[in-house]
N, C-alpha and C positions, 0 to 999 in steps of 0.2 A: 464401491458404488452404494448409493443409498437414496433416501428421500430428503427430508428437511434436516438441517444441522448435521452435515456430512463433511468429513475431512480425513486426511491421512493420519494426523496425530490425535486431535481432540475434537469430538463433535460439538460439545457445548461447554464453555467455561463459566463457572458460577462464581460466587462471591469470594474475593481474596485469593483467587487462584493465579498461578503463574506458569507460562510456557516460556522456557528460556534455553537458548543454545540448542534448538532443535532444527534439523535440516532434512529436506526431502531431496531425492535424486531425480535426474531426468528420465530414469527408466520406470518411474512410477507415474500413476495418474489417478485422478479422482473424478467421479461423475455423479450427477444427480439429475433427476427429472423435474425437481421443484426448486427450492430456494435455500439460501444460507449455506453456501458451499465454499470451502477454502482449502488451499494447499496444506496449511497447518491446522487451522481452526475453522469450524463451521460458523459458530455463533459465540462471540465474546460478550457476555452480558455484564460481567463485573470482574474482570481480571486484567492481567498484563501480559502481553506478548512482546518479548524483547530478545534481540540478538539472534533472530531466527532467519532462515532462508528457505525459499522454495524454488525447485527446478522442475517440478512435476507439471504435467498438463492438467488444467482445471477447467471443467466444462459442466454447465448447468443452465437453469432457466432464469433465476432472478437472484440478485445479491450474491454475486460470485466474485471472489477475490483470490489473488495469488497467495496472500498470507491468511486473510480471514474474509468470510463472506459478509457477515453482518457484525459491525463493531459498535458497541455502546461504551467502551472503556478505553484502554490505552494500547497502541501499537507503537513500539519504539525500536529504532536501530535495526530494522529488518530489510531484507532485499529479496526481490523476485526476478527470476529469469525464465520462468515457465510460461507457456502460452495460456491465456485466459480467454474464455468465450462464454457469453450469456445472451439471453434475449434482452433482459433489462438489468441495468446496474452491473456492469462489468468493470472491474478495476484491477490494475496491476498489483496493488497492495491490498486494497479494501473494496469490496463490491458496493456496500451501502454503509455510510459512516454517520454515527451519532456521537462519536467520542473524539479522542485525540490521536492523531497520527504525527509522529515526530521523528525526524532523521531517518527516512526510509528512501530506498532507491529501486527503480524498476528498469530492467532491460528486456523484459518479455513482451511479446505481441499481445494486444488486447483487442477483442472484436465483439460486436453485439448489435442489437437492433436500435437501442436507445440508451442514453446515459452511459457513455463509454469514456473512461479516462485512464491514463497511464498510471496515475497514483490512486485516485478514487473515482468510482463510477458515478454514484449518487451520493451527494453530500447534503445532509439536512441540519446537523448541529455539530458543535465542538470546534476543534482547531486542527488544521493541517499545516504543519510547520517544517521548514528546512528540509523538504523532500524533493525528489527529482525523478524524472522518467526519461529514458531514451526515446527519441521520436520514432517509435516503431509501431505506433497504434494504427490499426486498420480503421477505415471509415465504417460507420454503422450502416445498416441496411437502408436507411432513409437517405443516404448520400451525404449526411452531415459529418464533417470531420470532427473527431474528438478535440477537446481544448488544446490549442497549440501554445497557450500562454502559461498555464499553471498546472496542467496535468489532471484537472478535475473535470469530469464530463458534464455534470449538472449540479448546481449549487443553489441553496436557498439564499434569500437576501441577507440573512443575519449570520452567515457562515464567515469564519475568519481564516483566511489563507495567507500565510506569511512566508515570503521568500521560498517559493516552490517554482521549479523550472522544468522546461522541456528542452532537452539538448538534442539538436539535430546532428551534431558531431562533437568529438571530444575537445576540439579547440574552443568550444563555448564554455568549458567547465571552469577554467582558472579564475575568471572574474567573479564567479558566483560562490566560491568556497567561503570566503570571508563573510559574505552576507548571510549564508546559511548558518555558519557558526555563531555569528552575532545573534541570529534569531533563536538558536538553541539556548544561548545564555539568557536571553530575555524571557524565554519560556520557563526556564529553570527558576528565575527570580519570582515567579508567581505559582509554580506548580508544587504540589506536595510530594510528588514522586519525580525525582530529577532524571534527566537523560544524561548519562555519564559517557557520552560518545560525541566525537566531533568528526567532521569531514576533512579529508586531506586529498590533495591532488596526487595522481600517479602519472608516470610518463606514458603517453599515448593511451590513456584510458579514462574511464568515468570515475567519479569520486568514490573513495573507499573510507570505511569507518575506522577510527582509532579510539581506544579507551583513554579517558582522562580521569584524573583524581581531583575531586572537589571536597 
């Protein structure tokens, strides 16, 4: 438990830092009475979070995410299955995003008062690419359902969302795999830090990540 910049693994990531292959369990939880709270990281100011997963319950006030609360940098190839709840800006992966989210997936429930999304709750800048959420998002307290199109609760006009999906059932998955992988390749053609993962379909399930060599 804590106040601002609270998480199970790292409260705040600074310049050139990396959180990689870190995982939380369903028996853990993290809570805050204020903002910037995440299952793995509270505030990612200038680092990279990659190949991590969260199963813990995450509960706070604003900018609350299954992986990271406030993201100004890169979240890559991460998954969330933990329940996320916030008053404002609740996201399965990222609560409030000003950076890049690439190849991430969410199966956890997400709830809040406003700006609620299975992938990102509040999206102001950056890119959200080739990511998905299971359609388990709860409605916010105003009665407005979270986005059923791309998993982003609220976005600014200049945000770039590429091949992100909300899957209501596993039968929806197959046709989206190739589109998400193409989007990852296009992202890599412009990005200085490459995403070395691709999605693949599994029998009776949601997309899973595999490592590729480039």
